[in-house]
Residue, then its C-alpha position, 0 to 999 in steps of 0.5 A: x686526302x691520303x697523300x696529305x695524310x702521308x705528307x703530314x706523317x712524313x713531316x711529323x716524323x722528321x720533326x720529332x727526329x730532328x728535335x730529339x737529335x738536337x737535344x742528344x748532346x745534353x739531355x742526359x747530362x742536365x740536372x736541377x736548378x734554382x726553383x727546382x730545389x725549392x720544389x723538391x724540398x717541399x715534396x720531401x717534407x710533404x706529410x703525404x708522399x703521393x701525387x695528391x700530397x705533392x700538389x697540396x704542398x705546392x698549392x700551400x706555398x706562398x707563390x703565384x702557383x695558385x693561378x697556374x694549377x696545371x703547372x702544379x699538376x704537371x710538376x708534381x706528376x713528373x716528380x711522382x714518376x721520376x723522383x730525383x732522377x733528372x733524366x726522366x724529366x728531361x726526356x719528357x720535356x724534349x718530347x714535349x718540345x717535339x710535340x709542340x713542333x708537330x702541333x704547329x705543323x698541323x696548325x699551319x697545314x690546316x691554314x693551307x700554308x705551302x708545305x715547305x713553310x708549314x714544315x720550316x716554321x716549326x722546325x726553326x722554332x723548335x731549334x732557336x735558342x731564344x727560349x733555351x731555359x725552357x729546355x733545361x729548367x724543370x721549374x719552367x717545364x709548364x711553358x712547354x706544356x702550355x705551348x703544346x696544348x695551345x697549338x693542339x687547341x688551336x688545331x682542334x678549333x680550326x678542324x672543328x670548322x670542317x666537322x658536321x653535326x655531332x662531330x662539330x660539338x665534340x671537336x669544339x669541346x676538345x678545343x676549349x678544354x685543351x686551350x683551358x689547360x694551356x691557359x692554366x699552365x702558363x699565363x702568357x698564352x692568354x693573349x694568343x688565345x685571343x689572337x686564335x679567336x680572330x684567326x678562327x673567325x677569319x678562317x671560317x669566313x674563307x671556308x663559308x662556315x655557317x653563322x651558327x657554327x661560327x657563333x657557337x665556336x667563338x662564343x665557347x672560346x671567348x667564354x673560356x678565355x673570360x672564365x680563365x682570366x676571371x679566375x686568375x684575377x680573383x686569385x691574384x687580388x683576393x687570395x694573393x692580395x696583389x693590387x698593383x696591376x693598373x700601376x704596372x700597366x701605366x708604367x709599362x706603357x710609359x716605358x714600352x718605347x724606351x731606347x736608352x736610359x736607366x729604365x731601358x737598362x733596368x733588367x725587369x719590365x717589358x720594353x719593345x725595342x729591347x725585345x726586338x733587339x734580343x730576338x731579332x738581332x742578338x738571337x736572329x741576325x747575329x746568330x752566326x756571331x753567337x756560334x763563333x763566340x761559343x766555338x772560341x770558348x769551348x771545344x764542342x765537337x760532338x755538338x758541332x757534328x749534331x748541328x751539322x747533321x741536323x742542318x744537312x737533313x733540313x736542307x735535304x728535306x726542305x729542298x725535296x718539299x719546296x713549293x712556290x708561294x710569294x704571296x704566302x710569304x708576305x702574309x706569314x711575315x705580317x702575321x709573325x709580328x702579331x704573334x710576336x706581340x701577342x707572345x709578350x702582351x701579358x707582360x703589360x700587367x707585370x714586371x716579372x720579365x727579364x729580356x735576355x739572350x740566355x739565363x733563366x729570364x729567357x724562358x718568357x720568350x717561348x711564345x714570342x719566338x713562334x713569331x720570330x720563326x715565322x719572320x725568319x722563314x718568311x724573310x728567307x722565302x721573300x729574299x730567295x723569291x727574287x731569284x728567277x730560276x725555281x731551282x735556284x729559289x729552292x736551293x737558296x731557301x733550303x740553304x737559308x733554313x739549314x743555316x738557321x737550323x745549324x746556328x739555332x741547334x749549335x747555340x742552344x747546345x752551347x748554352x746547354x753546356x753551361x747548364x751541364x757544368x752547373x749541374x756537375x758542380x751542384x752534385x760535387x757540392x752536395x756530395x761534399x756536404x753529405x760526406x762531411x756533415x752526417x747530421x744537422x741539428x734542428x734550427x741550423x742555418x748553413x751558409x755555403x761559401x767558396x762557390x760561385x752562384x753561376x756558370x755562365x747563365x746557368x745557376x749553381x746555388x743562388x740564395x736561400x730559396x734553392x739551397x734551403x730546398x737542397x738541404x731539406x732533400x739531404x736532411x729532411x728536417x723542416x727547420x733547416x735553413x740555407x743560404x749562399x755567401x757572395x761578395x755582397x754579403x755583409x757581416x754586421x754586428x747583429x748578424x750575417x746579412x745576405x741580399x740577392x732577390x731579397x734580404x735575409x739576416x742570420x743571427x750569430x750563434x752555435x747554429x749558424x754554420x759556414x761550410x767553406x767548400x773551397x777548403x772543405x771546412x765547417x765551422x760555427x759563426x759565433x760573433x761578428x769578429x769571425x772572418x770569412x776565409x773563402x779563397x774565392x772572395x772578390x776574385x771569380x764571381x764578380x760579374x753575376x747578375x740576378x737571374x741572368x748569371x754571367x753574360x755570354x753573348 
């Protein structure tokens, strides 16, 4: 028992070290993006500048945050601690990623996987770029909170099976509360909680747990799952008045196996083969190709060194703890696809999913990527298991894990480099506006011109949603509006019409201003005869896609 605890301590410490090391090149250079600015604008005009005031302001916004109260508490709590200093946010988020890896290590150890698998799977999971946006975007940080609390609740449920008397009830209660927090932070873990119930039941059978304990634990978990699902259903249908879930389920089931055509190419909605292509091909089998593409575009030598050190450390440690386990590889391989499907199952009920390798849309891959990591590590074990010599099996398996770690770490850092540049451009734009515009009259609408909305997959300023929030932070006035001019913008007789996620029309007049960032000029748009003089029009920003930015893979 003491040796097992020592192994857990060693494995956990190294996981934390490697996750933090992999984020070292970018964590201090990231900023805020897209929805972040909307949230900060809401905080800025909150009548009560307290944690409670920030929460109430977010709950009052016309979004789906009512069904994710833990997201509100978490985001408002981070703002209460760090204000507009991005470093604190990203350090905490990196620690949440490391904690998720450690929690999954505990789960797999409790399930009695060989040590090299219990360590290798969470290590690969924590470094894969499939959900890279969750590493950079404050508005998506609740996904990491959801995953770490899910893994912790899973571990507590498994551990409860071994407890006796009063300890069993305490661990059961802690498990239920932790899983509830996870489910109320992000919706996509709900199907995984259902999968957890099945795994706990199978594990209890193997351990010979009494029927009464098993019944009580499963009843508590099922009750919690139904209660949270019921709460979300009531909020969506009674408060948010969304009535189209049954039609969305029918549409998704009709198109889930599409492999081509306009519905397959449509960026929204879940398609199984597209999900497999993104996770197992483009960010799995073709990860080395992604490394080459990033290296051909950028000189990321520091990131390359960090990735090499991470991979070398992984190779050394996995080789040190390696143990044979052929049957375990097959079981974990089979289970990986259940986790993968479970990670996407919630999207049968909504079209709010973009299956993409990079950009804000890939935040939804965070749960399914756990299944991807299980698949990749299990396949590595199966392939190397064909070797006769145990020494060669150990070296080959360690090498494959180190390759996955190197590719995942470097590609993630390559994607991060775009987000870093986007943050730098944001600060340059806001500093320019602040220095040139001392005051804006109430009711003013400021249209930003001469700025591309994306740097690769990373957003600079996209539309009214984020730019209005940024202006509100600069000039705390509730009646200010902002938007971003693009090539699709139309100058109609009735006003300026922008169209990105939704259409907006702004009437001409003295309070409709254009800030031309390229030429550092501010002027009113009094009528439709006024021309747009942007130096960037039609030349630089031609390949941008909503929520995806510019494709890099």
